[in-house]
Steps between C-alpha positions, in 0.01 A plus 500: 500500500686530168356347184710397201290509181644329191385543140605227257482461125571151372559448127221335297701180465538454877339177622206553737612212722848651531345833601288328763806318638692827507239677712443204729875469551532872566215481752654202678836676509350821634267364768742221592769755579307619804558856383191529279158488663281461188540427130258490208495517121247526218500528119430839346150535355567608142291788363448580131682834534807353669687467172492880471576572866815682602792316652511133586170315506524224759406137459512429875522682833627384839515653849660412829529684829769540766495665839729787395751618237792341681332158493422540129863588435626196693273272296588658164875468569492130587720298258228237454265774375753618242562143389127434460442817297805441281388144424143592400586820318737297284232238435197725447671817371247723674493875563421630847446821694420558864388758754520506879220666692354513849153359439391174341270553206149387591460127448217307340560209739265490793757671721439857384295729280452382142687683227297587191608604152269675254545647155265738320545649156342737248585617149570872469472691173816700567875470461677311782713805586182703557358226722824476697503878554156476661616219728821679603320818606418387853446856620211517256328194646260711707347625174536171316352267762201654685547295823851653538475819705870594500827362369810655654847425368742421784806398296567487127783399268509405133418139587311516831206682656390483863165669566228516763147439376183597682210301357129457566461123539132403520417817690803481731792744467822295490864591443809304401849546355580339166833440328504491120797381292484648150641334190445756224668288231253213552211727608442314826450619857540255787329613821489387862335641810761586762250620760202270461139605521272322750400145404805467272788271596682548170425687179714531189487452126580661170360729232600404144443699183567251219495645146277315254580744219578871468156605624374213714620377839423201718476642850548247781482532876601215730448466875671272749331536835394347829238617749516520876206507742405822677279578795215573260572188291644240741474202262799428273270344242265800497793744482641313200160492328447873550850590384479280190170662406646848554807424288282368217265797515776759524708340226222540246438858611870592494557347157202686361620829650849461351353396166274804478775745596755346261251502212412862582868599487549304178212687335642836611841413358349367179252784445575747215655832599 
């Protein structure tokens, strides 16, 4: 199964009814072709920090799935598809980006695990560059975050880190591989689990170090996640409840740990010689 995920940004003057007609028409075109097995769309849930986020902040997202890449290509190359897109892009003047991947993101419809989004934040009395340096040092996470036993770098470039973490999760030793995309200019790190821990269907999010002034930073961590039942926790509802509680608990602890370390480094830098 191949999933085509689309990110849209419509201009502020775009009419809401026109946007609705666009997505409904796109859905009818996709499913009616017999090449697309499912289609859905939703508006983006705007967060206060989105105006300072890197890249394009979406206003809407859509997804549809095909049996394989060849089927997706056949659909995307149909003249009627090009005509539809050309018509609505001219009318709505939207921006769009897309990604093809092998797994549908967890759905909040009753057909799959619910997808949750959380955001936690804290003010740090340190420069944003100092805060970002703490975040980027993933090999130091074993000292920074007590539940982390080891953090082993598997691959690293200027803009990407892939590491294996071994973490004590509620008394159980668990391991997973995480990918982190670093944007040093905007002081953000987007992360996603590549090798999921038990009870996790999907886990990703972003660290953001947003400067308030020269010596104060708004530190934000976001999570997008979905749970999956396990033998120990066979209920989807219970798995989601436990994972949401763990994310909330760990977010506060992680923010506090980064805050303390960044403020410690800031004091060392600012102390007289």
